C-alpha positions in Angstrom: -219.4 -173.4 11.1 -215.9 -172.0 11.2 -214.4 -170.1 14.1 -213.8 -166.3 14.1 -210.5 -165.5 15.4 -209.2 -161.9 15.8 -205.6 -160.5 16.1 -205.6 -157.1 17.9 -202.7 -154.8 19.0 -201.0 -151.5 18.4 -199.8 -150.2 15.2 -196.5 -151.8 14.4 -197.2 -154.8 16.9 -196.8 -157.5 14.0 -200.3 -158.3 13.2 -199.9 -158.8 9.5 -196.9 -160.9 9.9 -198.7 -163.1 12.7 -201.7 -163.5 10.4 -199.6 -164.8 7.6 -197.7 -167.1 9.6 -200.9 -168.7 11.2 -202.6 -168.9 7.8 -199.6 -170.9 6.4 -199.4 -173.1 9.5 -203.2 -173.8 9.4 -203.2 -174.6 5.7 -200.3 -176.8 6.2 -202.5 -178.6 8.6 -205.2 -178.9 6.1 -207.5 -176.3 7.5 -209.3 -174.0 5.3 -208.5 -170.3 6.4 -210.1 -166.9 5.2 -208.3 -164.0 6.1 -209.4 -160.2 6.3 -208.3 -157.0 7.8 -209.9 -153.7 8.8 -210.3 -151.0 7.8 -210.9 -152.1 4.4 -209.2 -148.8 2.7 -209.7 -150.1 -0.7 -213.1 -151.7 -0.6 -215.4 -149.6 1.5 -216.3 -145.9 1.3 -216.5 -145.5 5.0 -212.9 -146.9 5.1 -211.8 -144.5 2.6 -213.4 -141.6 4.3 -211.3 -142.8 7.7 -208.2 -142.6 5.5 -208.8 -139.2 4.4 -209.8 -138.0 8.0 -206.6 -139.7 9.5 -204.4 -137.7 7.0 -206.1 -134.4 7.5 -208.1 -134.3 4.3 -211.6 -133.9 5.9 -211.2 -130.9 8.1 -212.2 -131.3 11.8 -213.7 -134.8 11.5 -211.0 -136.5 13.4 -211.8 -134.3 16.4 -215.0 -136.4 16.8 -214.3 -139.7 18.5 -217.7 -140.9 18.1 -218.0 -139.8 14.4 -214.5 -141.6 13.4 -215.8 -144.7 15.4 -219.2 -144.9 13.5 -217.1 -144.8 10.1 -215.0 -147.7 11.5 -218.2 -149.5 12.6 -220.1 -148.9 9.2 -216.9 -150.5 7.4 -217.4 -153.7 9.5 -221.2 -153.5 9.1 -220.6 -153.6 5.4 -218.5 -156.8 5.7 -220.7 -158.7 8.0 -222.6 -160.8 5.4 -219.2 -161.7 3.9 -217.7 -162.7 7.4 -220.9 -164.9 8.0 -220.5 -166.7 4.5 -216.9 -167.2 5.2 -217.7 -168.8 8.6 -220.0 -171.1 6.7 -217.2 -172.3 4.2 -214.0 -172.0 6.2 -212.7 -173.6 9.3 -211.1 -170.4 10.6 -211.8 -166.9 9.6 -208.7 -164.8 10.7 -209.1 -160.8 11.0 -206.5 -158.3 11.5 -208.5 -155.7 13.7 -212.1 -155.9 14.4 -214.5 -154.4 17.0 -212.0 -154.3 19.9 -209.8 -151.9 17.9 -212.6 -149.4 17.8 -213.2 -149.9 21.5 -209.5 -149.5 22.3 -208.7 -146.4 20.3 -211.9 -144.6 21.1 -211.6 -145.1 24.9 -207.8 -144.2 24.7 -208.8 -140.9 22.8 -211.2 -140.0 25.4 -208.9 -141.1 28.3 -211.6 -143.7 29.5 -211.0 -147.2 30.7 -212.4 -150.4 29.3 -215.4 -150.3 31.6 -216.1 -146.8 30.8 -219.1 -145.2 28.8 -217.4 -145.3 25.3 -216.7 -148.9 25.2 -220.4 -149.8 26.3 -221.7 -147.3 23.6 -219.5 -149.2 21.1 -220.7 -152.4 22.0 -224.3 -151.4 21.8 -223.5 -150.0 18.2 -221.4 -152.8 16.6 -222.8 -155.7 18.5 -226.5 -155.0 19.5 -227.4 -152.6 16.6 -225.4 -153.8 13.8 -225.2 -157.5 14.6 -221.7 -158.1 13.7 -220.5 -161.8 14.3 -218.9 -162.2 17.8 -215.2 -163.5 17.7 -214.6 -166.9 19.2 -211.3 -166.0 20.2 -209.2 -162.6 20.2 -205.4 -162.5 20.5 -203.7 -159.4 21.7 -200.3 -159.1 20.4 -198.3 -157.2 23.1 -195.3 -155.2 22.3 -193.7 -152.1 24.1 -195.0 -148.9 22.7 -191.5 -147.9 21.7 -191.1 -151.2 19.7 -194.2 -150.6 18.0 -193.3 -147.1 17.1 -190.0 -148.2 15.7 -191.6 -150.8 13.7 -194.5 -148.3 12.4 -191.5 -145.9 11.5 -189.7 -148.6 9.5 -192.8 -149.5 7.7 -193.4 -145.8 6.9 -190.0 -145.6 5.2 -190.2 -149.0 3.5 -193.7 -148.2 2.1 -193.0 -144.7 1.3 -196.3 -143.4 3.1 -196.8 -141.0 5.9 -198.2 -142.4 9.3 -201.6 -141.3 10.1 -202.5 -139.0 13.1 -203.0 -142.0 15.4 -200.0 -143.9 14.3 -197.8 -141.0 15.0 -199.3 -140.1 18.4 -197.2 -142.0 21.0 -199.2 -140.9 24.1 -202.3 -142.1 22.2 -200.5 -145.5 21.3 -199.6 -145.9 25.2 -203.1 -145.2 26.4 -204.6 -147.6 23.8 -202.1 -150.4 24.9 -203.5 -150.0 28.3 -207.1 -150.2 27.2 -206.3 -153.3 25.2 -204.7 -154.9 28.4 -208.1 -154.2 30.2 -210.3 -155.5 27.3 -208.2 -158.7 27.4 -208.2 -159.1 31.2 -212.1 -158.7 31.2 -212.4 -161.3 28.2 -214.4 -158.4 26.6 -217.0 -160.0 24.1 -215.3 -163.4 24.1 -212.1 -165.2 25.4 -208.7 -163.4 25.0 -205.3 -164.8 24.8 -202.2 -162.3 25.2 -199.2 -163.1 23.3 -195.7 -161.5 23.4 -194.9 -159.8 20.1 -191.1 -159.5 20.7 -190.1 -163.1 22.0 -190.3 -164.7 18.4 -192.6 -167.5 19.9 -196.0 -165.8 19.3 -196.7 -168.0 16.2 -196.0 -171.3 17.9 -198.0 -170.3 21.0 -201.2 -169.4 18.7 -200.8 -172.5 16.9 -201.2 -174.4 20.2 -204.1 -172.1 21.1 -206.0 -172.7 17.6 -205.2 -176.5 18.2 -206.8 -176.3 21.7 -209.8 -174.2 20.5 -210.6 -175.0 16.9 -209.2 -178.3 15.7 -210.4 -181.0 18.1 
């Protein structure tokens, strides 16, 4: 049985870059790695609806924190069997965003903390009701909100796409960063490790963590 590892962090934290570096490093060690990312905008109707809502194409849907969170959760529910199958055939399943993203952004939008009603409700939905696999390790890639915003803006220009309403809301991003820190401190759902996304050493530190947790 493989191990489920999740990379979490703000938009622009560098999650995709870290996921690729880790995949390459683990593959070089002879480990079989499967990767994925949420939301699955091109593969799931619920994720497609999320994208439309975030770009203002579904009226006032984004006003409903719980409604948006249900769509994110249904996207993951649709992928649950594939994640379980990958865990049977790969040493590591590495995901860019997972349940904690839904928890952090929803709580931040409601101005709640990680120990508030929303996070408890979200766990009841995604874990208890939908039965999503629990991560073995969650990695929080920590960067200053200003750095994440600059990176997101650069990506916007490079990819010629507009940032969505969450990505462009600096206050929301700051509140989300605070909730992420609380989730990590509480080891919400499973163990967390916090890594700096600005010192250039995150990749090597995660290799050490993966060696400790998953390759012995």
